[in-house]
VMD Tcl script that builds the backbone (N, CA, C; Angstrom):
set m [mol new atoms 477]
animate dup $m
set s [atomselect $m all]
$s set {name element resname resid chain x y z} {
  {N N MET 1 A 15.586 1.291 -18.427}
  {CA C MET 1 A 15.600 2.637 -17.937}
  {C C MET 1 A 16.232 3.548 -18.989}
  {N N THR 2 A 17.547 3.573 -19.055}
  {CA C THR 2 A 18.244 4.294 -20.115}
  {C C THR 2 A 19.422 3.450 -20.545}
  {N N ALA 3 A 20.064 3.856 -21.606}
  {CA C ALA 3 A 21.234 3.104 -22.071}
  {C C ALA 3 A 22.338 3.132 -21.024}
  {N N GLU 4 A 22.420 4.226 -20.254}
  {CA C GLU 4 A 23.484 4.347 -19.247}
  {C C GLU 4 A 23.203 3.512 -17.996}
  {N N THR 5 A 21.948 3.408 -17.610}
  {CA C THR 5 A 21.605 2.706 -16.371}
  {C C THR 5 A 20.451 1.734 -16.614}
  {N N PRO 6 A 20.735 0.588 -17.216}
  {CA C PRO 6 A 19.655 -0.378 -17.448}
  {C C PRO 6 A 19.125 -0.919 -16.121}
  {N N ASP 7 A 17.866 -1.280 -16.126}
  {CA C ASP 7 A 17.279 -1.888 -14.941}
  {C C ASP 7 A 16.851 -3.316 -15.276}
  {N N ARG 8 A 16.163 -3.972 -14.368}
  {CA C ARG 8 A 15.798 -5.380 -14.569}
  {C C ARG 8 A 14.650 -5.571 -15.561}
  {N N ILE 9 A 14.016 -4.502 -15.952}
  {CA C ILE 9 A 12.925 -4.583 -16.918}
  {C C ILE 9 A 13.470 -4.591 -18.349}
  {N N ASP 10 A 14.597 -3.954 -18.558}
  {CA C ASP 10 A 15.158 -3.814 -19.906}
  {C C ASP 10 A 15.363 -5.139 -20.644}
  {N N PRO 11 A 15.876 -6.193 -20.019}
  {CA C PRO 11 A 16.016 -7.459 -20.762}
  {C C PRO 11 A 14.675 -8.019 -21.267}
  {N N THR 12 A 13.634 -7.877 -20.468}
  {CA C THR 12 A 12.312 -8.345 -20.899}
  {C C THR 12 A 11.835 -7.536 -22.099}
  {N N LEU 13 A 12.005 -6.231 -22.022}
  {CA C LEU 13 A 11.595 -5.376 -23.136}
  {C C LEU 13 A 12.413 -5.689 -24.392}
  {N N ALA 14 A 13.697 -5.955 -24.209}
  {CA C ALA 14 A 14.552 -6.293 -25.357}
  {C C ALA 14 A 14.081 -7.589 -26.007}
  {N N PHE 15 A 13.696 -8.567 -25.196}
  {CA C PHE 15 A 13.187 -9.836 -25.733}
  {C C PHE 15 A 11.924 -9.603 -26.570}
  {N N VAL 16 A 10.990 -8.832 -26.022}
  {CA C VAL 16 A 9.746 -8.559 -26.747}
  {C C VAL 16 A 10.052 -7.768 -28.018}
  {N N ARG 17 A 10.951 -6.820 -27.917}
  {CA C ARG 17 A 11.312 -5.991 -29.071}
  {C C ARG 17 A 11.913 -6.842 -30.200}
  {N N ARG 18 A 12.721 -7.858 -29.834}
  {CA C ARG 18 A 13.314 -8.737 -30.853}
  {C C ARG 18 A 12.241 -9.537 -31.583}
  {N N SER 19 A 11.235 -9.979 -30.852}
  {CA C SER 19 A 10.194 -10.799 -31.480}
  {C C SER 19 A 9.156 -9.956 -32.228}
  {N N ASP 20 A 9.020 -8.695 -31.849}
  {CA C ASP 20 A 8.033 -7.824 -32.500}
  {C C ASP 20 A 8.581 -6.392 -32.526}
  {N N PRO 21 A 9.491 -6.094 -33.469}
  {CA C PRO 21 A 10.169 -4.795 -33.479}
  {C C PRO 21 A 9.249 -3.599 -33.697}
  {N N ASP 22 A 8.076 -3.796 -34.256}
  {CA C ASP 22 A 7.177 -2.672 -34.520}
  {C C ASP 22 A 6.247 -2.345 -33.348}
  {N N ARG 23 A 6.274 -3.170 -32.342}
  {CA C ARG 23 A 5.371 -3.000 -31.204}
  {C C ARG 23 A 5.810 -1.832 -30.331}
  {N N ASP 24 A 4.857 -0.969 -29.954}
  {CA C ASP 24 A 5.145 0.145 -29.051}
  {C C ASP 24 A 5.132 -0.398 -27.619}
  {N N LEU 25 A 6.278 -0.337 -26.963}
  {CA C LEU 25 A 6.424 -0.908 -25.618}
  {C C LEU 25 A 6.375 0.148 -24.516}
  {N N THR 26 A 6.007 1.357 -24.860}
  {CA C THR 26 A 6.010 2.442 -23.875}
  {C C THR 26 A 5.112 2.113 -22.682}
  {N N ALA 27 A 3.861 1.770 -22.946}
  {CA C ALA 27 A 2.923 1.478 -21.853}
  {C C ALA 27 A 3.370 0.252 -21.067}
  {N N LYS 28 A 3.860 -0.770 -21.764}
  {CA C LYS 28 A 4.342 -1.984 -21.096}
  {C C LYS 28 A 5.507 -1.651 -20.168}
  {N N ALA 29 A 6.447 -0.829 -20.646}
  {CA C ALA 29 A 7.609 -0.466 -19.831}
  {C C ALA 29 A 7.187 0.286 -18.573}
  {N N VAL 30 A 6.267 1.232 -18.720}
  {CA C VAL 30 A 5.794 2.002 -17.564}
  {C C VAL 30 A 5.067 1.085 -16.587}
  {N N ALA 31 A 4.158 0.249 -17.098}
  {CA C ALA 31 A 3.392 -0.646 -16.224}
  {C C ALA 31 A 4.308 -1.614 -15.470}
  {N N MET 32 A 5.286 -2.178 -16.160}
  {CA C MET 32 A 6.195 -3.125 -15.508}
  {C C MET 32 A 7.013 -2.436 -14.419}
  {N N ARG 33 A 7.482 -1.235 -14.695}
  {CA C ARG 33 A 8.293 -0.515 -13.700}
  {C C ARG 33 A 7.448 -0.071 -12.513}
  {N N LEU 34 A 6.222 0.372 -12.785}
  {CA C LEU 34 A 5.338 0.745 -11.678}
  {C C LEU 34 A 5.014 -0.454 -10.797}
  {N N ARG 35 A 4.710 -1.595 -11.419}
  {CA C ARG 35 A 4.406 -2.807 -10.657}
  {C C ARG 35 A 5.603 -3.218 -9.809}
  {N N ARG 36 A 6.788 -3.157 -10.389}
  {CA C ARG 36 A 8.010 -3.524 -9.667}
  {C C ARG 36 A 8.269 -2.569 -8.501}
  {N N ALA 37 A 8.121 -1.279 -8.749}
  {CA C ALA 37 A 8.340 -0.283 -7.695}
  {C C ALA 37 A 7.315 -0.455 -6.575}
  {N N ALA 38 A 6.040 -0.674 -6.942}
  {CA C ALA 38 A 4.997 -0.859 -5.928}
  {C C ALA 38 A 5.282 -2.092 -5.075}
  {N N HIS 39 A 5.708 -3.175 -5.711}
  {CA C HIS 39 A 6.039 -4.400 -4.973}
  {C C HIS 39 A 7.201 -4.144 -4.010}
  {N N TYR 40 A 8.201 -3.436 -4.482}
  {CA C TYR 40 A 9.364 -3.136 -3.648}
  {C C TYR 40 A 8.950 -2.319 -2.425}
  {N N VAL 41 A 8.199 -1.247 -2.656}
  {CA C VAL 41 A 7.787 -0.378 -1.552}
  {C C VAL 41 A 6.900 -1.159 -0.579}
  {N N ASP 42 A 5.952 -1.943 -1.090}
  {CA C ASP 42 A 5.075 -2.737 -0.242}
  {C C ASP 42 A 5.875 -3.710 0.626}
  {N N THR 43 A 6.854 -4.367 0.030}
  {CA C THR 43 A 7.693 -5.310 0.773}
  {C C THR 43 A 8.469 -4.592 1.880}
  {N N GLN 44 A 9.037 -3.442 1.557}
  {CA C GLN 44 A 9.806 -2.696 2.557}
  {C C GLN 44 A 8.920 -2.226 3.701}
  {N N ILE 45 A 7.728 -1.743 3.376}
  {CA C ILE 45 A 6.813 -1.281 4.426}
  {C C ILE 45 A 6.368 -2.450 5.297}
  {N N ARG 46 A 6.071 -3.595 4.691}
  {CA C ARG 46 A 5.686 -4.771 5.480}
  {C C ARG 46 A 6.806 -5.171 6.443}
  {N N ARG 47 A 8.051 -5.110 5.977}
  {CA C ARG 47 A 9.189 -5.450 6.849}
  {C C ARG 47 A 9.302 -4.471 8.015}
  {N N GLU 48 A 9.152 -3.186 7.709}
  {CA C GLU 48 A 9.228 -2.169 8.766}
  {C C GLU 48 A 8.110 -2.369 9.791}
  {N N LEU 49 A 6.892 -2.581 9.311}
  {CA C LEU 49 A 5.758 -2.758 10.212}
  {C C LEU 49 A 5.885 -4.046 11.023}
  {N N ALA 50 A 6.454 -5.076 10.436}
  {CA C ALA 50 A 6.608 -6.357 11.139}
  {C C ALA 50 A 7.496 -6.203 12.378}
  {N N GLN 51 A 8.436 -5.277 12.333}
  {CA C GLN 51 A 9.292 -5.051 13.497}
  {C C GLN 51 A 8.467 -4.577 14.697}
  {N N SER 52 A 7.346 -3.904 14.421}
  {CA C SER 52 A 6.441 -3.456 15.488}
  {C C SER 52 A 5.268 -4.415 15.665}
  {N N LYS 53 A 5.355 -5.591 15.031}
  {CA C LYS 53 A 4.300 -6.606 15.089}
  {C C LYS 53 A 2.966 -6.068 14.563}
  {N N ILE 54 A 3.051 -5.320 13.463}
  {CA C ILE 54 A 1.873 -4.749 12.810}
  {C C ILE 54 A 1.777 -5.333 11.416}
  {N N GLU 55 A 0.570 -5.716 11.023}
  {CA C GLU 55 A 0.349 -6.227 9.673}
  {C C GLU 55 A -0.406 -5.183 8.853}
  {N N ILE 56 A -0.232 -5.244 7.536}
  {CA C ILE 56 A -0.862 -4.274 6.634}
  {C C ILE 56 A -2.377 -4.258 6.806}
  {N N TRP 57 A -3.000 -5.421 6.950}
  {CA C TRP 57 A -4.459 -5.458 7.075}
  {C C TRP 57 A -4.921 -4.677 8.296}
  {N N GLU 58 A -4.126 -4.752 9.367}
  {CA C GLU 58 A -4.461 -4.052 10.603}
  {C C GLU 58 A -4.453 -2.544 10.348}
  {N N LEU 59 A -3.417 -2.092 9.661}
  {CA C LEU 59 A -3.324 -0.674 9.288}
  {C C LEU 59 A -4.538 -0.262 8.468}
  {N N GLU 60 A -4.887 -1.065 7.469}
  {CA C GLU 60 A -5.985 -0.715 6.573}
  {C C GLU 60 A -7.326 -0.651 7.304}
  {N N LEU 61 A -7.617 -1.635 8.135}
  {CA C LEU 61 A -8.903 -1.636 8.838}
  {C C LEU 61 A -8.989 -0.530 9.879}
  {N N LEU 62 A -7.949 -0.382 10.681}
  {CA C LEU 62 A -7.979 0.642 11.724}
  {C C LEU 62 A -8.027 2.047 11.130}
  {N N SER 63 A -7.250 2.287 10.085}
  {CA C SER 63 A -7.260 3.631 9.490}
  {C C SER 63 A -8.597 3.901 8.792}
  {N N THR 64 A -9.216 2.884 8.206}
  {CA C THR 64 A -10.538 3.063 7.597}
  {C C THR 64 A -11.559 3.438 8.665}
  {N N LEU 65 A -11.556 2.718 9.769}
  {CA C LEU 65 A -12.477 3.047 10.860}
  {C C LEU 65 A -12.226 4.457 11.384}
  {N N LEU 66 A -10.970 4.809 11.570}
  {CA C LEU 66 A -10.621 6.131 12.088}
  {C C LEU 66 A -11.096 7.230 11.142}
  {N N ARG 67 A -10.850 7.042 9.836}
  {CA C ARG 67 A -11.252 8.049 8.836}
  {C C ARG 67 A -12.764 8.212 8.767}
  {N N ARG 68 A -13.489 7.141 9.035}
  {CA C ARG 68 A -14.947 7.167 8.897}
  {C C ARG 68 A -15.660 7.410 10.232}
  {N N GLY 69 A -14.951 8.005 11.169}
  {CA C GLY 69 A -15.586 8.383 12.430}
  {C C GLY 69 A -15.551 7.332 13.514}
  {N N GLY 70 A -14.920 6.197 13.270}
  {CA C GLY 70 A -14.749 5.183 14.302}
  {C C GLY 70 A -15.808 4.098 14.329}
  {N N THR 71 A -16.873 4.229 13.523}
  {CA C THR 71 A -17.941 3.236 13.523}
  {C C THR 71 A -18.393 2.964 12.093}
  {N N LEU 72 A -18.477 1.682 11.752}
  {CA C LEU 72 A -18.941 1.273 10.418}
  {C C LEU 72 A -19.664 -0.060 10.497}
  {N N PRO 73 A -20.663 -0.251 9.635}
  {CA C PRO 73 A -21.232 -1.601 9.508}
  {C C PRO 73 A -20.174 -2.539 8.914}
  {N N VAL 74 A -20.228 -3.792 9.273}
  {CA C VAL 74 A -19.263 -4.778 8.784}
  {C C VAL 74 A -19.203 -4.765 7.254}
  {N N GLY 75 A -20.359 -4.682 6.604}
  {CA C GLY 75 A -20.388 -4.696 5.142}
  {C C GLY 75 A -19.615 -3.541 4.521}
  {N N HIS 76 A -19.700 -2.365 5.123}
  {CA C HIS 76 A -18.954 -1.207 4.614}
  {C C HIS 76 A -17.455 -1.402 4.816}
  {N N LEU 77 A -17.100 -1.954 5.961}
  {CA C LEU 77 A -15.687 -2.231 6.236}
  {C C LEU 77 A -15.171 -3.302 5.276}
  {N N GLN 78 A -15.994 -4.285 5.008}
  {CA C GLN 78 A -15.637 -5.349 4.066}
  {C C GLN 78 A -15.408 -4.768 2.670}
  {N N ASP 79 A -16.301 -3.896 2.214}
  {CA C ASP 79 A -16.148 -3.271 0.895}
  {C C ASP 79 A -14.885 -2.418 0.836}
  {N N ALA 80 A -14.645 -1.636 1.876}
  {CA C ALA 80 A -13.463 -0.764 1.897}
  {C C ALA 80 A -12.176 -1.576 1.851}
  {N N ALA 81 A -12.169 -2.730 2.534}
  {CA C ALA 81 A -10.968 -3.571 2.596}
  {C C ALA 81 A -10.888 -4.554 1.434}
  {N N GLN 82 A -11.965 -4.674 0.659}
  {CA C GLN 82 A -12.036 -5.614 -0.468}
  {C C GLN 82 A -11.717 -7.038 -0.025}
  {N N LEU 83 A -12.438 -7.468 1.001}
  {CA C LEU 83 A -12.247 -8.806 1.558}
  {C C LEU 83 A -13.528 -9.608 1.456}
  {N N THR 84 A -13.395 -10.920 1.583}
  {CA C THR 84 A -14.570 -11.782 1.642}
  {C C THR 84 A -15.204 -11.656 3.025}
  {N N ALA 85 A -16.429 -12.140 3.147}
  {CA C ALA 85 A -17.124 -12.099 4.434}
  {C C ALA 85 A -16.337 -12.860 5.503}
  {N N GLY 86 A -15.804 -14.017 5.135}
  {CA C GLY 86 A -15.028 -14.806 6.095}
  {C C GLY 86 A -13.755 -14.104 6.537}
  {N N ALA 87 A -13.062 -13.484 5.589}
  {CA C ALA 87 A -11.801 -12.804 5.914}
  {C C ALA 87 A -12.037 -11.599 6.821}
  {N N ILE 88 A -13.079 -10.808 6.520}
  {CA C ILE 88 A -13.334 -9.626 7.356}
  {C C ILE 88 A -13.755 -10.050 8.760}
  {N N THR 89 A -14.536 -11.138 8.852}
  {CA C THR 89 A -14.946 -11.653 10.165}
  {C C THR 89 A -13.734 -12.070 10.982}
  {N N ASN 90 A -12.802 -12.799 10.364}
  {CA C ASN 90 A -11.595 -13.227 11.083}
  {C C ASN 90 A -10.776 -12.040 11.562}
  {N N ARG 91 A -10.643 -11.026 10.728}
  {CA C ARG 91 A -9.829 -9.867 11.106}
  {C C ARG 91 A -10.497 -9.038 12.190}
  {N N ILE 92 A -11.798 -8.873 12.085}
  {CA C ILE 92 A -12.514 -8.148 13.145}
  {C C ILE 92 A -12.413 -8.917 14.448}
  {N N THR 93 A -12.501 -10.231 14.393}
  {CA C THR 93 A -12.367 -11.058 15.601}
  {C C THR 93 A -11.009 -10.834 16.248}
  {N N ARG 94 A -9.961 -10.775 15.440}
  {CA C ARG 94 A -8.622 -10.541 15.998}
  {C C ARG 94 A -8.520 -9.157 16.630}
  {N N LEU 95 A -9.075 -8.146 15.964}
  {CA C LEU 95 A -9.051 -6.787 16.530}
  {C C LEU 95 A -9.886 -6.729 17.810}
  {N N GLU 96 A -10.995 -7.450 17.820}
  {CA C GLU 96 A -11.854 -7.480 19.002}
  {C C GLU 96 A -11.154 -8.191 20.161}
  {N N ARG 97 A -10.477 -9.273 19.854}
  {CA C ARG 97 A -9.724 -10.026 20.876}
  {C C ARG 97 A -8.662 -9.136 21.536}
  {N N ASP 98 A -8.070 -8.229 20.736}
  {CA C ASP 98 A -7.038 -7.322 21.256}
  {C C ASP 98 A -7.626 -6.029 21.824}
  {N N SER 99 A -8.948 -5.985 21.972}
  {CA C SER 99 A -9.675 -4.836 22.536}
  {C C SER 99 A -9.538 -3.559 21.713}
  {N N HIS 100 A -9.357 -3.697 20.398}
  {CA C HIS 100 A -9.257 -2.525 19.527}
  {C C HIS 100 A -10.607 -2.133 18.943}
  {N N VAL 101 A -11.545 -3.085 18.850}
  {CA C VAL 101 A -12.886 -2.802 18.343}
  {C C VAL 101 A -13.915 -3.579 19.153}
  {N N THR 102 A -15.157 -3.141 19.021}
  {CA C THR 102 A -16.289 -3.906 19.548}
  {C C THR 102 A -17.266 -4.138 18.401}
  {N N ARG 103 A -18.066 -5.185 18.550}
  {CA C ARG 103 A -19.127 -5.473 17.584}
  {C C ARG 103 A -20.452 -5.418 18.325}
  {N N ALA 104 A -21.455 -4.859 17.639}
  {CA C ALA 104 A -22.789 -4.805 18.237}
  {C C ALA 104 A -23.824 -4.833 17.115}
  {N N ILE 105 A -25.003 -5.296 17.455}
  {CA C ILE 105 A -26.104 -5.287 16.496}
  {C C ILE 105 A -26.582 -3.847 16.346}
  {N N ASP 106 A -26.799 -3.430 15.110}
  {CA C ASP 106 A -27.286 -2.076 14.828}
  {C C ASP 106 A -28.730 -1.975 15.316}
  {N N PRO 107 A -29.016 -1.069 16.267}
  {CA C PRO 107 A -30.391 -0.965 16.780}
  {C C PRO 107 A -31.385 -0.502 15.709}
  {N N ALA 108 A -30.909 0.231 14.701}
  {CA C ALA 108 A -31.794 0.716 13.633}
  {C C ALA 108 A -32.094 -0.371 12.602}
  {N N ASP 109 A -31.181 -1.329 12.457}
  {CA C ASP 109 A -31.362 -2.416 11.489}
  {C C ASP 109 A -30.709 -3.661 12.084}
  {N N ARG 110 A -31.484 -4.459 12.746}
  {CA C ARG 110 A -30.952 -5.596 13.502}
  {C C ARG 110 A -30.274 -6.647 12.635}
  {N N ARG 111 A -30.335 -6.477 11.315}
  {CA C ARG 111 A -29.611 -7.396 10.418}
  {C C ARG 111 A -28.145 -6.995 10.283}
  {N N GLN 112 A -27.825 -5.780 10.688}
  {CA C GLN 112 A -26.468 -5.241 10.529}
  {C C GLN 112 A -25.657 -5.389 11.815}
  {N N ILE 113 A -24.361 -5.627 11.649}
  {CA C ILE 113 A -23.418 -5.620 12.767}
  {C C ILE 113 A -22.559 -4.365 12.607}
  {N N ILE 114 A -22.428 -3.620 13.677}
  {CA C ILE 114 A -21.647 -2.386 13.676}
  {C C ILE 114 A -20.312 -2.641 14.371}
  {N N VAL 115 A -19.232 -2.196 13.743}
  {CA C VAL 115 A -17.891 -2.307 14.331}
  {C C VAL 115 A -17.492 -0.904 14.789}
  {N N THR 116 A -17.027 -0.804 16.024}
  {CA C THR 116 A -16.661 0.492 16.604}
  {C C THR 116 A -15.267 0.415 17.219}
  {N N LEU 117 A -14.462 1.434 16.930}
  {CA C LEU 117 A -13.140 1.530 17.555}
  {C C LEU 117 A -13.305 1.800 19.043}
  {N N THR 118 A -12.533 1.132 19.865}
  {CA C THR 118 A -12.493 1.429 21.296}
  {C C THR 118 A -11.462 2.539 21.514}
  {N N ASP 119 A -11.386 3.052 22.729}
  {CA C ASP 119 A -10.354 4.051 23.031}
  {C C ASP 119 A -8.966 3.449 22.799}
  {N N GLU 120 A -8.803 2.190 23.232}
  {CA C GLU 120 A -7.536 1.486 22.991}
  {C C GLU 120 A -7.296 1.337 21.489}
  {N N GLY 121 A -8.351 1.065 20.741}
  {CA C GLY 121 A -8.242 0.935 19.286}
  {C C GLY 121 A -7.833 2.236 18.625}
  {N N ARG 122 A -8.365 3.361 19.086}
  {CA C ARG 122 A -7.979 4.677 18.542}
  {C C ARG 122 A -6.500 4.950 18.805}
  {N N LYS 123 A -6.069 4.616 20.013}
  {CA C LYS 123 A -4.654 4.807 20.353}
  {C C LYS 123 A -3.770 3.915 19.478}
  {N N HIS 124 A -4.179 2.661 19.344}
  {CA C HIS 124 A -3.411 1.717 18.530}
  {C C HIS 124 A -3.424 2.141 17.059}
  {N N ALA 125 A -4.566 2.630 16.572}
  {CA C ALA 125 A -4.656 3.099 15.181}
  {C C ALA 125 A -3.654 4.229 14.942}
  {N N ALA 126 A -3.558 5.156 15.874}
  {CA C ALA 126 A -2.602 6.266 15.731}
  {C C ALA 126 A -1.169 5.734 15.695}
  {N N GLU 127 A -0.862 4.742 16.530}
  {CA C GLU 127 A 0.475 4.142 16.536}
  {C C GLU 127 A 0.772 3.427 15.217}
  {N N VAL 128 A -0.220 2.699 14.726}
  {CA C VAL 128 A -0.064 1.953 13.477}
  {C C VAL 128 A 0.154 2.923 12.309}
  {N N ILE 129 A -0.621 3.991 12.275}
  {CA C ILE 129 A -0.487 4.989 11.209}
  {C C ILE 129 A 0.869 5.672 11.294}
  {N N ASP 130 A 1.318 6.003 12.501}
  {CA C ASP 130 A 2.657 6.597 12.670}
  {C C ASP 130 A 3.746 5.642 12.196}
  {N N ALA 131 A 3.610 4.365 12.529}
  {CA C ALA 131 A 4.601 3.369 12.093}
  {C C ALA 131 A 4.623 3.267 10.574}
  {N N ASN 132 A 3.457 3.302 9.957}
  {CA C ASN 132 A 3.384 3.250 8.495}
  {C C ASN 132 A 4.010 4.504 7.880}
  {N N ASP 133 A 3.711 5.662 8.447}
  {CA C ASP 133 A 4.303 6.910 7.937}
  {C C ASP 133 A 5.825 6.855 8.026}
  {N N HIS 134 A 6.330 6.350 9.141}
  {CA C HIS 134 A 7.783 6.220 9.309}
  {C C HIS 134 A 8.352 5.262 8.272}
  {N N ALA 135 A 7.676 4.135 8.066}
  {CA C ALA 135 A 8.147 3.152 7.088}
  {C C ALA 135 A 8.173 3.752 5.684}
  {N N GLN 136 A 7.161 4.533 5.347}
  {CA C GLN 136 A 7.136 5.163 4.022}
  {C C GLN 136 A 8.260 6.177 3.865}
  {N N ARG 137 A 8.536 6.934 4.913}
  {CA C ARG 137 A 9.610 7.940 4.838}
  {C C ARG 137 A 10.986 7.312 4.752}
  {N N THR 138 A 11.159 6.161 5.382}
  {CA C THR 138 A 12.495 5.571 5.451}
  {C C THR 138 A 12.748 4.520 4.380}
  {N N THR 139 A 11.749 4.210 3.567}
  {CA C THR 139 A 11.929 3.236 2.498}
  {C C THR 139 A 12.744 3.880 1.392}
  {N N PRO 140 A 13.896 3.299 1.072}
  {CA C PRO 140 A 14.719 3.893 0.007}
  {C C PRO 140 A 14.076 3.723 -1.355}
  {N N ARG 141 A 14.525 4.526 -2.278}
  {CA C ARG 141 A 14.031 4.454 -3.657}
  {C C ARG 141 A 14.512 3.150 -4.295}
  {N N PRO 142 A 13.664 2.467 -5.072}
  {CA C PRO 142 A 14.052 1.169 -5.623}
  {C C PRO 142 A 15.024 1.230 -6.793}
  {N N HIS 143 A 15.055 2.320 -7.527}
  {CA C HIS 143 A 15.873 2.344 -8.738}
  {C C HIS 143 A 16.821 3.536 -8.750}
  {N N ARG 144 A 17.741 3.553 -7.846}
  {CA C ARG 144 A 18.752 4.608 -7.858}
  {C C ARG 144 A 19.908 4.157 -8.732}
  {N N PRO 145 A 20.359 5.006 -9.628}
  {CA C PRO 145 A 21.543 4.625 -10.407}
  {C C PRO 145 A 22.732 4.433 -9.467}
  {N N ARG 146 A 23.566 3.465 -9.775}
  {CA C ARG 146 A 24.739 3.221 -8.931}
  {C C ARG 146 A 25.710 4.392 -8.982}
  {N N HIS 147 A 25.806 4.983 -10.145}
  {CA C HIS 147 A 26.697 6.129 -10.336}
  {C C HIS 147 A 25.869 7.263 -10.898}
  {N N PRO 148 A 25.344 8.130 -10.018}
  {CA C PRO 148 A 24.475 9.195 -10.513}
  {C C PRO 148 A 25.181 10.058 -11.556}
  {N N GLN 149 A 24.445 10.364 -12.577}
  {CA C GLN 149 A 24.977 11.208 -13.640}
  {C C GLN 149 A 24.787 12.670 -13.240}
  {N N PRO 150 A 25.774 13.521 -13.567}
  {CA C PRO 150 A 25.568 14.941 -13.277}
  {C C PRO 150 A 24.441 15.479 -14.155}
  {N N PRO 151 A 23.743 16.519 -13.700}
  {CA C PRO 151 A 22.664 17.056 -14.517}
  {C C PRO 151 A 23.203 17.557 -15.848}
  {N N ARG 152 A 22.419 17.341 -16.888}
  {CA C ARG 152 A 22.827 17.800 -18.209}
  {C C ARG 152 A 22.613 19.292 -18.316}
  {N N ARG 153 A 23.549 19.928 -18.984}
  {CA C ARG 153 A 23.415 21.361 -19.200}
  {C C ARG 153 A 22.564 21.592 -20.437}
  {N N THR 154 A 21.714 22.519 -20.309}
  {CA C THR 154 A 20.930 22.921 -21.474}
  {C C THR 154 A 21.228 24.375 -21.733}
  {N N THR 155 A 21.314 24.678 -22.965}
  {CA C THR 155 A 21.547 26.071 -23.313}
  {C C THR 155 A 20.326 26.609 -24.027}
  {N N CYS 156 A 20.023 27.802 -23.749}
  {CA C CYS 156 A 18.879 28.444 -24.373}
  {C C CYS 156 A 19.399 29.531 -25.296}
  {N N ALA 157 A 18.765 29.646 -26.409}
  {CA C ALA 157 A 19.140 30.715 -27.315}
  {C C ALA 157 A 18.733 32.034 -26.688}
  {N N PRO 158 A 19.582 33.058 -26.822}
  {CA C PRO 158 A 19.217 34.350 -26.236}
  {C C PRO 158 A 17.949 34.880 -26.905}
  {N N SER 159 A 17.127 35.496 -26.096}
  {CA C SER 159 A 15.888 36.031 -26.673}
  {C C SER 159 A 15.995 37.493 -26.991}
}
mol reanalyze $m
mol bondsrecalc $m
mol representation Tube
mol addrep $m
């Protein structure tokens, strides 16, 4: 981070710098810190949601359906969630078992299965989204200095 407040990435960067002093580590430092911060936030949100017995996949599928008008072909939902056919089928089955969605054959294309949010599913989606919003608001920052430094004074030359 800085000389005053090193973080857990600094030792790795120092090791690489010792072995290759001419290497520009700017992009590596940013990428490592972003990955670490994203992992931290994801872990905290998962913990918060788990208290309400909500899983991230549930949030992702329900919010995708809600954003797209409540009805999507399975293939579109699969693409949006970046899941395999088997994984999306299992998750839709769980949502269907809990009466959050229904599945039906698309009358326009009988090869397609359409997933639709139920009224209970819309209500649950709103609860899940609210829980996620709360978790995001209450997740502390991952890299706060232990002893915050006062802001530096800058002086400007008179114009």
